[in-house]
PyMOL Python script that loads the backbone (N, CA, C, O; Angstrom):
from pymol import cmd

cmd.read_pdbstr("""\
ATOM      1  N   MET A   1     -94.226 115.812 174.935  1.00  0.00           N
ATOM      2  CA  MET A   1     -93.451 116.522 174.914  1.00  0.00           C
ATOM      3  C   MET A   1     -94.152 117.500 173.933  1.00  0.00           C
ATOM      4  O   MET A   1     -95.363 117.427 173.723  1.00  0.00           O
ATOM      5  N   GLU A   2     -93.592 118.140 173.519  1.00  0.00           N
ATOM      6  CA  GLU A   2     -94.257 119.492 172.114  1.00  0.00           C
ATOM      7  C   GLU A   2     -93.066 119.490 171.389  1.00  0.00           C
ATOM      8  O   GLU A   2     -91.999 119.286 171.967  1.00  0.00           O
ATOM      9  N   CYS A   3     -93.154 119.786 169.649  1.00  0.00           N
ATOM     10  CA  CYS A   3     -92.143 119.882 168.247  1.00  0.00           C
ATOM     11  C   CYS A   3     -92.288 121.167 168.802  1.00  0.00           C
ATOM     12  O   CYS A   3     -93.407 121.486 169.203  1.00  0.00           O
ATOM     13  N   GLY A   4     -91.359 121.953 168.895  1.00  0.00           N
ATOM     14  CA  GLY A   4     -90.249 123.379 168.720  1.00  0.00           C
ATOM     15  C   GLY A   4     -90.799 123.342 167.119  1.00  0.00           C
ATOM     16  O   GLY A   4     -91.428 124.334 166.753  1.00  0.00           O
ATOM     17  N   VAL A   5     -90.671 122.666 166.522  1.00  0.00           N
ATOM     18  CA  VAL A   5     -91.461 122.618 164.680  1.00  0.00           C
ATOM     19  C   VAL A   5     -92.875 122.887 164.398  1.00  0.00           C
ATOM     20  O   VAL A   5     -93.221 123.846 163.707  1.00  0.00           O
ATOM     21  N   GLY A   6     -93.644 122.108 164.889  1.00  0.00           N
ATOM     22  CA  GLY A   6     -94.590 122.323 164.859  1.00  0.00           C
ATOM     23  C   GLY A   6     -95.351 123.550 165.486  1.00  0.00           C
ATOM     24  O   GLY A   6     -96.211 124.270 164.978  1.00  0.00           O
ATOM     25  N   ILE A   7     -95.060 123.565 166.129  1.00  0.00           N
ATOM     26  CA  ILE A   7     -95.021 125.010 167.383  1.00  0.00           C
ATOM     27  C   ILE A   7     -94.796 125.885 166.188  1.00  0.00           C
ATOM     28  O   ILE A   7     -95.690 126.474 165.581  1.00  0.00           O
ATOM     29  N   PHE A   8     -93.870 125.905 165.985  1.00  0.00           N
ATOM     30  CA  PHE A   8     -93.771 127.652 164.699  1.00  0.00           C
ATOM     31  C   PHE A   8     -94.209 127.710 163.496  1.00  0.00           C
ATOM     32  O   PHE A   8     -94.534 128.780 162.983  1.00  0.00           O
ATOM     33  N   THR A   9     -94.277 126.600 162.900  1.00  0.00           N
ATOM     34  CA  THR A   9     -95.227 126.161 161.691  1.00  0.00           C
ATOM     35  C   THR A   9     -96.608 126.804 162.311  1.00  0.00           C
ATOM     36  O   THR A   9     -96.971 127.943 162.015  1.00  0.00           O
ATOM     37  N   TYR A  10     -97.609 125.628 163.536  1.00  0.00           N
ATOM     38  CA  TYR A  10     -98.489 126.091 163.606  1.00  0.00           C
ATOM     39  C   TYR A  10     -99.473 127.965 163.607  1.00  0.00           C
ATOM     40  O   TYR A  10    -100.520 128.407 163.133  1.00  0.00           O
ATOM     41  N   ASP A  11     -97.970 128.661 164.696  1.00  0.00           N
ATOM     42  CA  ASP A  11     -98.193 130.111 164.542  1.00  0.00           C
ATOM     43  C   ASP A  11     -97.126 130.921 163.358  1.00  0.00           C
ATOM     44  O   ASP A  11     -96.724 131.979 163.841  1.00  0.00           O
ATOM     45  N   LEU A  12     -96.739 130.742 162.343  1.00  0.00           N
ATOM     46  CA  LEU A  12     -96.646 131.157 161.358  1.00  0.00           C
ATOM     47  C   LEU A  12     -97.845 131.499 160.573  1.00  0.00           C
ATOM     48  O   LEU A  12     -98.185 132.544 160.017  1.00  0.00           O
ATOM     49  N   ILE A  13     -98.509 130.094 160.698  1.00  0.00           N
ATOM     50  CA  ILE A  13    -100.373 129.904 159.378  1.00  0.00           C
ATOM     51  C   ILE A  13    -100.627 130.831 160.545  1.00  0.00           C
ATOM     52  O   ILE A  13     -99.994 131.876 160.399  1.00  0.00           O
ATOM     53  N   CYS A  14    -101.430 130.792 161.790  1.00  0.00           N
ATOM     54  CA  CYS A  14    -102.159 131.742 162.235  1.00  0.00           C
ATOM     55  C   CYS A  14    -101.447 133.237 162.279  1.00  0.00           C
ATOM     56  O   CYS A  14    -102.161 134.177 162.629  1.00  0.00           O
ATOM     57  N   ALA A  15     -99.992 133.498 161.917  1.00  0.00           N
ATOM     58  CA  ALA A  15     -99.705 135.181 161.436  1.00  0.00           C
ATOM     59  C   ALA A  15    -100.222 135.083 160.363  1.00  0.00           C
ATOM     60  O   ALA A  15    -101.152 135.843 160.092  1.00  0.00           O
ATOM     61  N   LEU A  16     -99.780 134.121 159.429  1.00  0.00           N
ATOM     62  CA  LEU A  16    -100.183 134.594 157.915  1.00  0.00           C
ATOM     63  C   LEU A  16    -101.621 135.143 158.370  1.00  0.00           C
ATOM     64  O   LEU A  16    -101.917 136.336 158.446  1.00  0.00           O
ATOM     65  N   LEU A  17    -102.418 134.110 158.644  1.00  0.00           N
ATOM     66  CA  LEU A  17    -103.809 134.620 158.123  1.00  0.00           C
ATOM     67  C   LEU A  17    -104.213 135.737 159.471  1.00  0.00           C
ATOM     68  O   LEU A  17    -105.395 136.078 159.424  1.00  0.00           O
ATOM     69  N   GLU A  18    -103.868 136.001 159.979  1.00  0.00           N
ATOM     70  CA  GLU A  18    -104.427 137.564 161.095  1.00  0.00           C
ATOM     71  C   GLU A  18    -103.401 138.631 160.334  1.00  0.00           C
ATOM     72  O   GLU A  18    -103.363 139.819 160.655  1.00  0.00           O
ATOM     73  N   LEU A  19    -102.575 138.056 159.284  1.00  0.00           N
ATOM     74  CA  LEU A  19    -102.281 139.567 158.036  1.00  0.00           C
ATOM     75  C   LEU A  19    -103.793 139.783 157.367  1.00  0.00           C
ATOM     76  O   LEU A  19    -104.764 140.311 157.909  1.00  0.00           O
ATOM     77  N   GLU A  20    -103.749 139.510 156.722  1.00  0.00           N
ATOM     78  CA  GLU A  20    -105.707 139.204 156.370  1.00  0.00           C
ATOM     79  C   GLU A  20    -104.607 139.363 154.631  1.00  0.00           C
ATOM     80  O   GLU A  20    -105.266 140.051 153.851  1.00  0.00           O
ATOM     81  N   LEU A  21    -103.672 139.054 154.185  1.00  0.00           N
ATOM     82  CA  LEU A  21    -102.475 139.112 152.937  1.00  0.00           C
ATOM     83  C   LEU A  21    -103.922 137.290 152.058  1.00  0.00           C
ATOM     84  O   LEU A  21    -103.971 136.680 150.990  1.00  0.00           O
ATOM     85  N   PHE A  22    -104.402 137.264 152.866  1.00  0.00           N
ATOM     86  CA  PHE A  22    -105.049 135.969 151.767  1.00  0.00           C
ATOM     87  C   PHE A  22    -107.165 136.087 151.413  1.00  0.00           C
ATOM     88  O   PHE A  22    -108.107 136.557 152.050  1.00  0.00           O
ATOM     89  N   ASN A  23    -107.063 135.582 150.480  1.00  0.00           N
ATOM     90  CA  ASN A  23    -108.683 136.155 150.913  1.00  0.00           C
ATOM     91  C   ASN A  23    -109.103 134.895 151.453  1.00  0.00           C
ATOM     92  O   ASN A  23    -108.438 133.875 151.634  1.00  0.00           O
ATOM     93  N   ASN A  24    -111.354 135.325 151.876  1.00  0.00           N
ATOM     94  CA  ASN A  24    -111.323 133.086 152.109  1.00  0.00           C
ATOM     95  C   ASN A  24    -111.169 131.714 151.266  1.00  0.00           C
ATOM     96  O   ASN A  24    -111.261 130.539 151.622  1.00  0.00           O
ATOM     97  N   SER A  25    -110.829 132.467 149.689  1.00  0.00           N
ATOM     98  CA  SER A  25    -110.694 130.623 148.652  1.00  0.00           C
ATOM     99  C   SER A  25    -109.484 130.487 149.750  1.00  0.00           C
ATOM    100  O   SER A  25    -109.528 129.699 150.694  1.00  0.00           O
ATOM    101  N   GLU A  26    -107.939 131.758 149.360  1.00  0.00           N
ATOM    102  CA  GLU A  26    -107.212 131.593 149.378  1.00  0.00           C
ATOM    103  C   GLU A  26    -106.272 130.680 151.030  1.00  0.00           C
ATOM    104  O   GLU A  26    -105.348 129.869 151.082  1.00  0.00           O
ATOM    105  N   LYS A  27    -107.029 131.289 152.007  1.00  0.00           N
ATOM    106  CA  LYS A  27    -106.755 130.669 153.142  1.00  0.00           C
ATOM    107  C   LYS A  27    -106.657 128.781 153.212  1.00  0.00           C
ATOM    108  O   LYS A  27    -105.885 128.166 153.948  1.00  0.00           O
ATOM    109  N   ASP A  28    -107.691 128.129 152.208  1.00  0.00           N
ATOM    110  CA  ASP A  28    -107.151 126.537 152.514  1.00  0.00           C
ATOM    111  C   ASP A  28    -106.156 126.002 151.126  1.00  0.00           C
ATOM    112  O   ASP A  28    -106.183 124.822 150.778  1.00  0.00           O
ATOM    113  N   LYS A  29    -104.853 127.567 150.038  1.00  0.00           N
ATOM    114  CA  LYS A  29    -103.772 127.581 149.602  1.00  0.00           C
ATOM    115  C   LYS A  29    -102.536 127.024 151.049  1.00  0.00           C
ATOM    116  O   LYS A  29    -101.880 125.992 150.910  1.00  0.00           O
ATOM    117  N   ILE A  30    -102.432 127.791 152.178  1.00  0.00           N
ATOM    118  CA  ILE A  30    -101.251 127.216 153.046  1.00  0.00           C
ATOM    119  C   ILE A  30    -101.834 125.643 153.709  1.00  0.00           C
ATOM    120  O   ILE A  30    -102.774 125.474 154.485  1.00  0.00           O
ATOM    121  N   GLN A  31    -100.509 124.146 152.829  1.00  0.00           N
ATOM    122  CA  GLN A  31    -100.962 123.861 152.865  1.00  0.00           C
ATOM    123  C   GLN A  31     -98.967 123.332 153.751  1.00  0.00           C
ATOM    124  O   GLN A  31     -97.984 123.727 153.124  1.00  0.00           O
ATOM    125  N   VAL A  32     -98.854 122.936 154.393  1.00  0.00           N
ATOM    126  CA  VAL A  32     -97.361 121.980 155.322  1.00  0.00           C
ATOM    127  C   VAL A  32     -97.041 120.457 154.914  1.00  0.00           C
ATOM    128  O   VAL A  32     -97.673 119.419 155.108  1.00  0.00           O
ATOM    129  N   VAL A  33     -95.707 120.744 154.218  1.00  0.00           N
ATOM    130  CA  VAL A  33     -95.418 118.925 154.608  1.00  0.00           C
ATOM    131  C   VAL A  33     -94.225 118.287 154.804  1.00  0.00           C
ATOM    132  O   VAL A  33     -93.144 118.321 154.215  1.00  0.00           O
ATOM    133  N   ALA A  34     -94.778 117.518 156.045  1.00  0.00           N
ATOM    134  CA  ALA A  34     -94.052 116.905 157.587  1.00  0.00           C
ATOM    135  C   ALA A  34     -93.329 116.563 157.473  1.00  0.00           C
ATOM    136  O   ALA A  34     -92.732 116.363 156.415  1.00  0.00           O
ATOM    137  N   VAL A  35     -92.953 116.265 158.825  1.00  0.00           N
ATOM    138  CA  VAL A  35     -91.370 115.094 158.246  1.00  0.00           C
ATOM    139  C   VAL A  35     -92.219 114.252 160.010  1.00  0.00           C
ATOM    140  O   VAL A  35     -92.713 114.673 161.056  1.00  0.00           O
ATOM    141  N   SER A  36     -91.945 113.014 159.409  1.00  0.00           N
ATOM    142  CA  SER A  36     -91.840 112.781 161.237  1.00  0.00           C
ATOM    143  C   SER A  36     -91.404 110.919 160.797  1.00  0.00           C
ATOM    144  O   SER A  36     -91.241 110.368 159.708  1.00  0.00           O
ATOM    145  N   ASN A  37     -91.355 110.534 161.864  1.00  0.00           N
ATOM    146  CA  ASN A  37     -90.735 109.840 162.099  1.00  0.00           C
ATOM    147  C   ASN A  37     -91.793 108.242 162.889  1.00  0.00           C
ATOM    148  O   ASN A  37     -92.282 107.882 163.959  1.00  0.00           O
ATOM    149  N   LYS A  38     -91.612 107.708 161.249  1.00  0.00           N
ATOM    150  CA  LYS A  38     -93.549 106.899 161.322  1.00  0.00           C
ATOM    151  C   LYS A  38     -93.335 105.872 163.021  1.00  0.00           C
ATOM    152  O   LYS A  38     -94.098 104.926 163.218  1.00  0.00           O
ATOM    153  N   GLU A  39     -92.490 106.156 163.837  1.00  0.00           N
ATOM    154  CA  GLU A  39     -92.698 104.652 164.532  1.00  0.00           C
ATOM    155  C   GLU A  39     -93.949 105.400 166.102  1.00  0.00           C
ATOM    156  O   GLU A  39     -94.685 104.943 166.976  1.00  0.00           O
ATOM    157  N   GLU A  40     -93.544 106.543 165.671  1.00  0.00           N
ATOM    158  CA  GLU A  40     -95.377 107.747 166.062  1.00  0.00           C
ATOM    159  C   GLU A  40     -96.041 107.722 165.664  1.00  0.00           C
ATOM    160  O   GLU A  40     -95.903 107.546 164.453  1.00  0.00           O
ATOM    161  N   TYR A  41     -97.460 107.862 166.194  1.00  0.00           N
ATOM    162  CA  TYR A  41     -98.444 108.323 165.531  1.00  0.00           C
ATOM    163  C   TYR A  41     -98.554 109.831 166.098  1.00  0.00           C
ATOM    164  O   TYR A  41     -98.290 110.239 167.229  1.00  0.00           O
ATOM    165  N   TYR A  42     -99.313 110.969 164.270  1.00  0.00           N
ATOM    166  CA  TYR A  42     -99.161 112.121 164.975  1.00  0.00           C
ATOM    167  C   TYR A  42    -100.849 112.814 164.299  1.00  0.00           C
ATOM    168  O   TYR A  42    -101.220 112.728 163.129  1.00  0.00           O
ATOM    169  N   SER A  43    -101.380 113.269 165.099  1.00  0.00           N
ATOM    170  CA  SER A  43    -102.729 113.041 164.079  1.00  0.00           C
ATOM    171  C   SER A  43    -102.366 114.349 164.201  1.00  0.00           C
ATOM    172  O   SER A  43    -101.969 114.931 165.210  1.00  0.00           O
ATOM    173  N   TYR A  44    -102.637 115.033 162.394  1.00  0.00           N
ATOM    174  CA  TYR A  44    -101.805 115.806 162.026  1.00  0.00           C
ATOM    175  C   TYR A  44    -103.209 117.006 161.658  1.00  0.00           C
ATOM    176  O   TYR A  44    -104.341 116.631 161.963  1.00  0.00           O
ATOM    177  N   ASP A  45    -103.034 118.349 161.036  1.00  0.00           N
ATOM    178  CA  ASP A  45    -104.290 119.137 161.669  1.00  0.00           C
ATOM    179  C   ASP A  45    -104.660 118.663 159.627  1.00  0.00           C
ATOM    180  O   ASP A  45    -104.222 117.690 159.012  1.00  0.00           O
ATOM    181  N   GLU A  46    -105.478 119.666 159.163  1.00  0.00           N
ATOM    182  CA  GLU A  46    -106.076 119.089 157.362  1.00  0.00           C
ATOM    183  C   GLU A  46    -104.872 119.818 156.890  1.00  0.00           C
ATOM    184  O   GLU A  46    -104.302 119.475 155.855  1.00  0.00           O
ATOM    185  N   ARG A  47    -104.584 120.527 157.409  1.00  0.00           N
ATOM    186  CA  ARG A  47    -103.334 121.206 156.401  1.00  0.00           C
ATOM    187  C   ARG A  47    -101.372 120.574 156.398  1.00  0.00           C
ATOM    188  O   ARG A  47    -100.227 121.022 156.458  1.00  0.00           O
ATOM    189  N   VAL A  48    -101.955 119.585 156.311  1.00  0.00           N
ATOM    190  CA  VAL A  48    -100.871 118.496 156.113  1.00  0.00           C
ATOM    191  C   VAL A  48    -101.144 117.657 154.740  1.00  0.00           C
ATOM    192  O   VAL A  48    -101.905 116.695 154.847  1.00  0.00           O
ATOM    193  N   VAL A  49    -100.614 117.928 153.524  1.00  0.00           N
ATOM    194  CA  VAL A  49    -101.039 117.420 152.522  1.00  0.00           C
ATOM    195  C   VAL A  49     -99.535 115.501 151.749  1.00  0.00           C
ATOM    196  O   VAL A  49     -99.478 114.481 151.062  1.00  0.00           O
ATOM    197  N   PHE A  50     -98.883 116.304 152.552  1.00  0.00           N
ATOM    198  CA  PHE A  50     -97.371 115.109 152.641  1.00  0.00           C
ATOM    199  C   PHE A  50     -96.580 115.275 153.914  1.00  0.00           C
ATOM    200  O   PHE A  50     -96.207 116.313 154.459  1.00  0.00           O
ATOM    201  N   ASP A  51     -96.337 113.486 154.410  1.00  0.00           N
ATOM    202  CA  ASP A  51     -95.553 113.382 155.066  1.00  0.00           C
ATOM    203  C   ASP A  51     -94.967 112.647 154.804  1.00  0.00           C
ATOM    204  O   ASP A  51     -95.213 111.555 154.292  1.00  0.00           O
ATOM    205  N   ILE A  52     -93.511 113.403 155.300  1.00  0.00           N
ATOM    206  CA  ILE A  52     -92.066 112.669 154.999  1.00  0.00           C
ATOM    207  C   ILE A  52     -92.016 111.699 155.925  1.00  0.00           C
ATOM    208  O   ILE A  52     -92.592 111.910 156.992  1.00  0.00           O
ATOM    209  N   ASN A  53     -90.930 109.730 155.595  1.00  0.00           N
ATOM    210  CA  ASN A  53     -90.888 108.893 156.996  1.00  0.00           C
ATOM    211  C   ASN A  53     -89.400 109.618 157.098  1.00  0.00           C
ATOM    212  O   ASN A  53     -88.634 109.166 156.247  1.00  0.00           O
ATOM    213  N   LYS A  54     -88.843 110.592 157.905  1.00  0.00           N
ATOM    214  CA  LYS A  54     -87.526 111.497 157.905  1.00  0.00           C
ATOM    215  C   LYS A  54     -86.425 109.677 157.736  1.00  0.00           C
ATOM    216  O   LYS A  54     -85.229 109.474 157.530  1.00  0.00           O
ATOM    217  N   GLN A  55     -87.563 108.777 157.945  1.00  0.00           N
ATOM    218  CA  GLN A  55     -85.740 107.114 157.637  1.00  0.00           C
ATOM    219  C   GLN A  55     -86.043 106.586 156.465  1.00  0.00           C
ATOM    220  O   GLN A  55     -85.527 105.514 156.148  1.00  0.00           O
ATOM    221  N   ASN A  56     -87.067 107.340 155.483  1.00  0.00           N
ATOM    222  CA  ASN A  56     -86.949 107.070 154.221  1.00  0.00           C
ATOM    223  C   ASN A  56     -86.440 107.932 152.894  1.00  0.00           C
ATOM    224  O   ASN A  56     -87.312 108.434 152.185  1.00  0.00           O
ATOM    225  N   PHE A  57     -85.291 108.078 152.610  1.00  0.00           N
ATOM    226  CA  PHE A  57     -84.265 109.148 151.376  1.00  0.00           C
ATOM    227  C   PHE A  57     -85.271 109.605 150.534  1.00  0.00           C
ATOM    228  O   PHE A  57     -85.521 110.777 150.252  1.00  0.00           O
ATOM    229  N   LYS A  58     -86.008 108.277 150.031  1.00  0.00           N
ATOM    230  CA  LYS A  58     -87.430 108.437 148.651  1.00  0.00           C
ATOM    231  C   LYS A  58     -88.348 109.142 149.034  1.00  0.00           C
ATOM    232  O   LYS A  58     -89.114 109.341 148.091  1.00  0.00           O
ATOM    233  N   ASP A  59     -88.770 109.778 150.216  1.00  0.00           N
ATOM    234  CA  ASP A  59     -90.358 110.586 151.398  1.00  0.00           C
ATOM    235  C   ASP A  59     -89.586 111.834 150.265  1.00  0.00           C
ATOM    236  O   ASP A  59     -90.245 112.258 149.316  1.00  0.00           O
ATOM    237  N   TYR A  60     -87.758 112.456 150.586  1.00  0.00           N
ATOM    238  CA  TYR A  60     -87.809 113.413 150.487  1.00  0.00           C
ATOM    239  C   TYR A  60     -87.831 113.972 148.605  1.00  0.00           C
ATOM    240  O   TYR A  60     -88.010 115.046 148.031  1.00  0.00           O
ATOM    241  N   HIS A  61     -87.622 112.946 148.294  1.00  0.00           N
ATOM    242  CA  HIS A  61     -87.797 113.025 146.471  1.00  0.00           C
ATOM    243  C   HIS A  61     -89.201 112.999 145.916  1.00  0.00           C
ATOM    244  O   HIS A  61     -89.728 113.498 144.922  1.00  0.00           O
ATOM    245  N   LYS A  62     -89.674 112.136 147.044  1.00  0.00           N
ATOM    246  CA  LYS A  62     -91.889 112.257 146.508  1.00  0.00           C
ATOM    247  C   LYS A  62     -92.448 114.069 146.377  1.00  0.00           C
ATOM    248  O   LYS A  62     -92.826 114.728 145.408  1.00  0.00           O
ATOM    249  N   ALA A  63     -92.240 114.474 148.099  1.00  0.00           N
ATOM    250  CA  ALA A  63     -92.240 115.063 148.264  1.00  0.00           C
ATOM    251  C   ALA A  63     -92.346 116.225 147.456  1.00  0.00           C
ATOM    252  O   ALA A  63     -93.366 116.873 147.220  1.00  0.00           O
ATOM    253  N   ALA A  64     -91.299 116.402 147.094  1.00  0.00           N
ATOM    254  CA  ALA A  64     -89.956 117.642 146.240  1.00  0.00           C
ATOM    255  C   ALA A  64     -91.450 118.131 144.607  1.00  0.00           C
ATOM    256  O   ALA A  64     -92.086 119.141 144.307  1.00  0.00           O
ATOM    257  N   ASP A  65     -91.308 116.350 143.908  1.00  0.00           N
ATOM    258  CA  ASP A  65     -91.347 116.492 143.264  1.00  0.00           C
ATOM    259  C   ASP A  65     -93.333 116.624 142.913  1.00  0.00           C
ATOM    260  O   ASP A  65     -93.910 116.541 141.829  1.00  0.00           O
ATOM    261  N   PHE A  66     -93.978 116.871 144.451  1.00  0.00           N
ATOM    262  CA  PHE A  66     -95.550 116.680 144.675  1.00  0.00           C
ATOM    263  C   PHE A  66     -95.307 118.641 144.890  1.00  0.00           C
ATOM    264  O   PHE A  66     -95.929 119.632 144.508  1.00  0.00           O
ATOM    265  N   LEU A  67     -94.611 118.502 145.344  1.00  0.00           N
ATOM    266  CA  LEU A  67     -94.142 120.468 145.799  1.00  0.00           C
ATOM    267  C   LEU A  67     -94.269 121.387 144.167  1.00  0.00           C
ATOM    268  O   LEU A  67     -94.872 122.407 143.832  1.00  0.00           O
ATOM    269  N   ASN A  68     -93.589 120.653 143.622  1.00  0.00           N
ATOM    270  CA  ASN A  68     -92.888 121.150 142.607  1.00  0.00           C
ATOM    271  C   ASN A  68     -94.306 120.974 141.166  1.00  0.00           C
ATOM    272  O   ASN A  68     -94.449 121.925 140.397  1.00  0.00           O
ATOM    273  N   LYS A  69     -95.154 119.764 141.014  1.00  0.00           N
ATOM    274  CA  LYS A  69     -96.003 119.842 140.401  1.00  0.00           C
ATOM    275  C   LYS A  69     -97.059 120.239 140.999  1.00  0.00           C
ATOM    276  O   LYS A  69     -98.094 119.803 140.495  1.00  0.00           O
ATOM    277  N   SER A  70     -97.190 120.952 141.949  1.00  0.00           N
ATOM    278  CA  SER A  70     -98.518 121.564 143.151  1.00  0.00           C
ATOM    279  C   SER A  70     -98.568 124.030 142.702  1.00  0.00           C
ATOM    280  O   SER A  70     -97.662 124.864 142.727  1.00  0.00           O
ATOM    281  N   GLU A  71     -99.555 124.109 142.499  1.00  0.00           N
ATOM    282  CA  GLU A  71     -99.103 125.461 142.271  1.00  0.00           C
ATOM    283  C   GLU A  71     -98.378 126.092 143.447  1.00  0.00           C
ATOM    284  O   GLU A  71     -98.373 127.285 143.753  1.00  0.00           O
ATOM    285  N   THR A  72     -97.813 125.158 144.005  1.00  0.00           N
ATOM    286  CA  THR A  72     -96.695 126.528 145.663  1.00  0.00           C
ATOM    287  C   THR A  72     -95.598 127.816 145.217  1.00  0.00           C
ATOM    288  O   THR A  72     -94.550 127.852 144.573  1.00  0.00           O
ATOM    289  N   GLU A  73     -96.171 128.503 145.698  1.00  0.00           N
ATOM    290  CA  GLU A  73     -95.444 129.615 145.065  1.00  0.00           C
ATOM    291  C   GLU A  73     -94.097 130.249 146.491  1.00  0.00           C
ATOM    292  O   GLU A  73     -92.951 130.530 146.140  1.00  0.00           O
ATOM    293  N   VAL A  74     -94.413 130.332 147.559  1.00  0.00           N
ATOM    294  CA  VAL A  74     -93.258 129.457 148.274  1.00  0.00           C
ATOM    295  C   VAL A  74     -93.672 128.383 149.815  1.00  0.00           C
ATOM    296  O   VAL A  74     -94.469 127.823 150.567  1.00  0.00           O
ATOM    297  N   ILE A  75     -92.124 128.806 149.333  1.00  0.00           N
ATOM    298  CA  ILE A  75     -92.020 127.286 151.108  1.00  0.00           C
ATOM    299  C   ILE A  75     -91.439 127.441 151.601  1.00  0.00           C
ATOM    300  O   ILE A  75     -90.407 127.765 151.013  1.00  0.00           O
ATOM    301  N   CYS A  76     -91.349 127.417 153.061  1.00  0.00           N
ATOM    302  CA  CYS A  76     -90.739 128.046 154.417  1.00  0.00           C
ATOM    303  C   CYS A  76     -90.095 126.614 155.171  1.00  0.00           C
ATOM    304  O   CYS A  76     -90.526 125.672 155.835  1.00  0.00           O
ATOM    305  N   VAL A  77     -89.313 126.900 154.841  1.00  0.00           N
ATOM    306  CA  VAL A  77     -87.800 125.273 155.159  1.00  0.00           C
ATOM    307  C   VAL A  77     -87.942 125.293 156.819  1.00  0.00           C
ATOM    308  O   VAL A  77     -88.314 126.016 157.743  1.00  0.00           O
ATOM    309  N   GLN A  78     -87.519 124.308 156.607  1.00  0.00           N
ATOM    310  CA  GLN A  78     -87.806 124.607 158.869  1.00  0.00           C
ATOM    311  C   GLN A  78     -86.264 123.192 159.549  1.00  0.00           C
ATOM    312  O   GLN A  78     -86.253 121.961 159.509  1.00  0.00           O
ATOM    313  N   HIS A  79     -85.456 123.984 159.961  1.00  0.00           N
ATOM    314  CA  HIS A  79     -84.815 123.183 159.909  1.00  0.00           C
ATOM    315  C   HIS A  79     -84.393 122.909 162.320  1.00  0.00           C
ATOM    316  O   HIS A  79     -84.510 123.534 163.374  1.00  0.00           O
ATOM    317  N   GLU A  80     -84.116 122.123 162.006  1.00  0.00           N
ATOM    318  CA  GLU A  80     -83.820 121.639 163.779  1.00  0.00           C
ATOM    319  C   GLU A  80     -82.919 120.472 163.740  1.00  0.00           C
ATOM    320  O   GLU A  80     -83.233 119.604 162.926  1.00  0.00           O
ATOM    321  N   TYR A  81     -81.915 120.282 164.418  1.00  0.00           N
ATOM    322  CA  TYR A  81     -80.702 119.108 163.879  1.00  0.00           C
ATOM    323  C   TYR A  81     -81.957 117.759 164.811  1.00  0.00           C
ATOM    324  O   TYR A  81     -82.851 118.049 165.607  1.00  0.00           O
ATOM    325  N   GLY A  82     -81.623 116.585 164.404  1.00  0.00           N
ATOM    326  CA  GLY A  82     -82.113 115.339 164.003  1.00  0.00           C
ATOM    327  C   GLY A  82     -82.944 115.296 163.755  1.00  0.00           C
ATOM    328  O   GLY A  82     -83.641 114.319 164.030  1.00  0.00           O
ATOM    329  N   ILE A  83     -83.433 116.447 163.006  1.00  0.00           N
ATOM    330  CA  ILE A  83     -85.433 116.204 162.783  1.00  0.00           C
ATOM    331  C   ILE A  83     -85.331 115.036 161.441  1.00  0.00           C
ATOM    332  O   ILE A  83     -85.871 113.933 161.525  1.00  0.00           O
ATOM    333  N   PHE A  84     -84.268 115.649 159.773  1.00  0.00           N
ATOM    334  CA  PHE A  84     -84.092 114.628 159.477  1.00  0.00           C
ATOM    335  C   PHE A  84     -83.130 113.495 159.583  1.00  0.00           C
ATOM    336  O   PHE A  84     -82.006 113.560 160.081  1.00  0.00           O
ATOM    337  N   GLY A  85     -83.939 112.010 158.835  1.00  0.00           N
ATOM    338  CA  GLY A  85     -83.014 110.933 158.917  1.00  0.00           C
ATOM    339  C   GLY A  85     -81.354 110.734 158.205  1.00  0.00           C
ATOM    340  O   GLY A  85     -80.666 111.461 157.489  1.00  0.00           O
ATOM    341  N   GLY A  86     -81.158 109.409 158.796  1.00  0.00           N
ATOM    342  CA  GLY A  86     -79.671 109.489 158.977  1.00  0.00           C
ATOM    343  C   GLY A  86     -78.591 109.969 159.650  1.00  0.00           C
ATOM    344  O   GLY A  86     -78.236 110.978 160.258  1.00  0.00           O
ATOM    345  N   LYS A  87     -78.085 108.612 159.248  1.00  0.00           N
ATOM    346  CA  LYS A  87     -76.032 109.873 160.578  1.00  0.00           C
ATOM    347  C   LYS A  87     -76.147 111.411 160.513  1.00  0.00           C
ATOM    348  O   LYS A  87     -75.133 111.879 161.032  1.00  0.00           O
ATOM    349  N   ASP A  88     -76.789 112.163 160.180  1.00  0.00           N
ATOM    350  CA  ASP A  88     -76.563 113.208 159.603  1.00  0.00           C
ATOM    351  C   ASP A  88     -77.433 114.225 159.867  1.00  0.00           C
ATOM    352  O   ASP A  88     -77.324 115.301 160.455  1.00  0.00           O
ATOM    353  N   GLY A  89     -78.754 113.376 159.034  1.00  0.00           N
ATOM    354  CA  GLY A  89     -79.968 114.316 159.809  1.00  0.00           C
ATOM    355  C   GLY A  89     -79.493 114.123 161.100  1.00  0.00           C
ATOM    356  O   GLY A  89     -80.074 114.637 162.055  1.00  0.00           O
TER     357      GLY A  89
END
""", "prot")
cmd.dss("prot")
cmd.show_as("cartoon", "prot")
cmd.util.cbc("prot")
cmd.orient("prot")
């Protein structure tokens, strides 16, 4: 089963790169923070720079710290019911 959020993310990155908004060195700056279920193995693209275990609340804080310390200028948050851990996830 394919992940709709993953497909959207991939298509969004491809579309941004097609717009030629980035020079060659900037193309490598597009990065992804993934939310995953640690019970399953995912073979991520090299653009995934941080992986959040959806059941580990501290991982969300670590990801926020990671992004705050980075040179990130734009963040696109995608939501799908059940993607985040916990009873309300």
